Every structure is written in C-alpha cells, then in structure tokens.
C-alpha positions in Angstrom: 0.0 0.0 0.0 2.8 2.4 0.8 4.1 2.2 -2.8 0.7 2.9 -4.4 -0.8 6.3 -4.8 -4.2 6.8 -3.1 -7.2 6.3 -5.3 -10.8 7.1 -4.7 -12.5 4.8 -2.2 -15.2 2.5 -3.5 -17.9 1.1 -1.2 -20.0 -2.0 -1.8 -22.8 -3.5 0.3 -22.9 -7.1 1.3 -23.8 -9.3 -1.7 -23.1 -6.5 -4.2 -21.1 -7.6 -7.3 -17.8 -5.8 -7.9 -17.2 -7.4 -11.3 -18.9 -10.4 -13.0 -17.9 -13.6 -14.7 -19.2 -12.2 -18.0 -17.7 -8.8 -17.6 -13.9 -8.7 -18.1 -12.3 -6.3 -15.6 -9.2 -4.2 -15.8 -8.6 -3.2 -12.2 -6.3 -4.3 -9.4 -8.1 -3.9 -6.1 -7.0 -3.5 -2.5 -9.4 -4.3 0.4 -9.4 -1.5 3.0 -12.2 -3.0 5.2 -14.5 -5.9 5.0 -14.2 -9.2 3.0 -14.5 -10.0 -0.7 -15.4 -13.3 -2.2 -13.9 -14.3 -5.5 -15.3 -17.2 -7.5 -14.7 -18.8 -10.9 -16.8 -20.9 -13.3 -15.2 -24.3 -14.0 -15.1 -25.8 -17.5 -18.1 -28.0 -16.4 -20.1 -24.9 -15.3 -19.8 -25.4 -11.5 -19.0 -22.5 -9.2 -15.6 -22.6 -7.5 -14.6 -20.5 -4.6 -11.1 -19.1 -5.3 -10.7 -17.4 -1.9 -11.8 -14.7 0.5 -9.8 -11.5 0.7 -9.7 -9.3 3.8 -8.1 -6.0 4.9 -4.8 -5.2 3.0 -5.3 -8.1 0.5 -5.1 -7.5 -3.2 -7.4 -9.1 -5.7 -8.2 -8.9 -9.4 -4.6 -9.6 -10.3 -5.7 -11.5 -13.4 -6.2 -8.1 -15.0 -2.4 -7.7 -15.0 -2.0 -10.8 -17.1 -5.2 -11.3 -19.1 -7.7 -8.4 -19.0 -10.1 -10.4 -21.2 -10.5 -13.2 -18.6 -14.3 -13.4 -18.1 -14.4 -16.4 -15.8 -13.8 -14.6 -12.4 -16.4 -12.8 -10.3 -15.8 -10.7 -7.1 -18.7 -10.1 -4.6 -18.8 -8.2 -1.4 -18.9 -11.0 1.3 -19.6 -8.2 3.8 -19.8 -4.5 3.5 -16.5 -3.5 2.0 -14.4 -0.4 1.1 -11.8 -0.7 -1.6 -9.2 1.2 -3.7 -8.7 0.3 -7.3 -6.0 1.0 -9.9 -6.2 0.4 -13.7 -4.0 -2.4 -14.7 -2.7 -0.2 -17.5 -1.5 2.3 -15.0 0.3 -0.2 -12.8 3.3 -0.4 -15.1 3.8 3.4 -15.1 3.6 3.4 -11.3 6.2 0.6 -11.0 8.6 2.6 -13.2 8.3 5.5 -10.7 8.3 3.2 -7.6 10.2 0.0 -8.3 9.6 -1.3 -4.8 6.0 -1.7 -5.8 7.0 -4.6 -8.1 8.9 -6.3 -5.2 5.9 -5.9 -2.9 3.5 -7.3 -5.5 5.8 -10.2 -6.2 6.0 -11.0 -2.5 2.2 -10.8 -2.1 1.4 -12.9 -5.1 4.2 -15.3 -4.4 2.8 -15.9 -0.9 -0.6 -16.4 -2.4 0.9 -19.0 -4.8 2.4 -20.9 -1.9 -1.0 -20.9 -0.2 -2.7 -22.2 -3.3 -0.1 -25.0 -3.6 -0.7 -26.1 0.0 -4.5 -26.0 -0.7 -4.1 -28.2 -3.8 -2.0 -30.7 -1.8 -4.7 -30.9 0.8 -7.4 -31.3 -1.8 -5.5 -34.2 -3.3 -4.3 -36.1 -0.2 -6.4 -35.1 2.9 -9.7 -36.5 4.1 -12.6 -34.0 4.0 -12.4 -33.3 7.8 -8.7 -32.5 7.6 -9.3 -30.3 4.5 -12.0 -28.4 6.4 -9.8 -28.1 9.5 -6.9 -26.7 7.4 -9.2 -24.3 5.7 -10.7 -23.0 9.0 -7.2 -22.5 10.4 -6.1 -20.6 7.2 -9.1 -18.3 7.4 -8.5 -17.7 11.1 -4.9 -16.8 10.5 -5.7 -14.4 7.8 -8.9 -12.7 9.0 -9.5 -13.6 12.6 -8.8 -11.7 15.9 -7.3 -13.5 18.8 -9.3 -13.4 22.0 -8.2 -13.4 25.7 -9.1 -17.1 26.1 -6.7 -18.0 23.2 -9.5 -18.5 20.6 -9.7 -16.7 17.3 -12.9 -15.0 16.4 -13.8 -14.4 12.8 -16.9 -13.4 10.8 -19.3 -16.2 10.0 -18.7 -18.5 7.1 -21.7 -20.4 5.7 -21.5 -24.1 5.3 -22.3 -23.7 1.6 -19.3 -21.4 1.2 -17.0 -23.8 3.1 -18.3 -26.6 0.9 -17.3 -24.7 -2.3 -13.9 -24.0 -0.8 -13.2 -27.5 0.5 -14.7 -29.3 -2.5 -17.5 -31.2 -1.0 -21.2 -31.0 -0.1 -22.8 -28.6 2.3 -24.2 -31.6 4.2 -20.8 -33.1 4.9 -19.5 -29.7 6.0 -22.4 -29.5 8.5 -21.5 -33.0 9.7 -17.8 -32.2 10.3 -18.5 -28.7 11.8 -20.8 -30.3 14.3 -18.1 -32.9 15.1 -15.5 -30.2 15.6 -17.9 -28.3 17.9 -18.6 -31.3 20.0 -14.8 -31.9 20.3 -14.4 -28.4 21.6 -12.4 -27.0 18.6 -14.8 -24.3 17.6 -18.1 -22.6 18.3 -20.2 -21.0 15.6 -23.4 -19.1 15.1 -24.8 -16.7 12.5 -22.8 -13.9 14.0 -19.3 -15.4 14.2 -17.0 -18.4 14.5 -14.7 -18.9 17.5 -11.9 -21.2 16.5 -9.5 -22.8 19.0 -6.6 -22.8 16.5 -3.9 -24.5 18.5 -6.1 -27.4 19.6 -7.4 -27.9 16.0 -3.9 -27.7 14.6 -2.9 -30.5 17.0 -5.8 -32.6 15.9 -4.7 -32.1 12.2 -1.2 -33.2 13.1 -2.3 -36.2 15.3 -4.9 -37.4 12.8 -2.2 -38.0 10.2 -0.3 -40.4 12.4 
C-alpha cells in the first residue's frame, strides 16, 4: 500500500457484485475494510470459490495478465471499502516506484504458496482434515485472537465452506458439528470462534 498512490474509495454493500464472470475487468483492487469473495466458473459450469480476501489483501490480479478473462467474479462478502487502480496504470507506477514490483511479487508469491498447499490438501487429505486446514487458514488471515486463546472471525456459511473445500454442504455441516462437540470451535450466524492450537494439534495427530 505504501508504494501505491491513493485512489478514490469504493464502497459495496454485502452481496453486491464488484465485477462479474461475464464482464472482463481491468482493475487491481485493495481491500481496505470488509471481506471480498472471488469465484470462478469451471469448465463444467460449476461454481468454485477461489478465496476470501480481507483487509490489506489485493485481488483482481488476473487483470495484470489477461484483462479479457471473463471467468472470475468478485462479490462483497460483507460491506467493503476498496481502492482500485487500472492495470494499464500499474506499469507506469512501477517505473516510478520500483519497490511496488517487489511488494506485488511478494504478495502474489505468498498467495501461490498458499494455493499449492491447498491443492496438496485437496488431493491427499480427508474431508475433515481439509476443512480443518481451511478454517485455520481463514482464522490466521482474517481472525482476531481473544483473551481465552480462541480466534474470532466473521461467520462462514456451510455452503461457502463446501465450495472452498470441494464437497457438499451436508458433509461440511456434519464435520462442523463434530469439531464443535470436540471443543475445537463454536459458531453461530454472528461469528466463528476457533481454538486454533487445539485444532492444529488434531490435524497433526490425525495424520499419524
């Protein structure tokens, strides 16, 4: 953020579409507040959850590579405020502020590592372990640690988690109920409280 000039602030209500699958976009966005959901349409026509992006996260980077990509959609998962820069302007900004290129490489490189880890989990883990890893990742990125050691984050619907993990909503409900009974989390329509360390230990021990 320090290497980008300020742009006008954009505001979107929860559920409002920022750009659509059928409308190629040409902006790189930065989340100031709130959470953005990015989805893609698979070759078979099913909806895939790419990721959730919170405060200080960039999204829309496909515009830097392929502005004509019409498969991605961004939606305000909660009320959000954003800044946006035209992809065509980013090159000029980088020429003036070379450290921006380094910062973007670091951000997208870290994202690539996370995607690789997620693909490994999708290909090797049981559904409950995939769900546990996903909850831990969301908590690390978007949660707030509480005095009792838990991490509180905004609610995530079981349908959204199903799209992210690659399974059905019914199975997500089953495993979320199991984790709650085991004391690893509490959830309601208002929030999720995750006991990260305990769930991480379960992930580690369940692989033995």
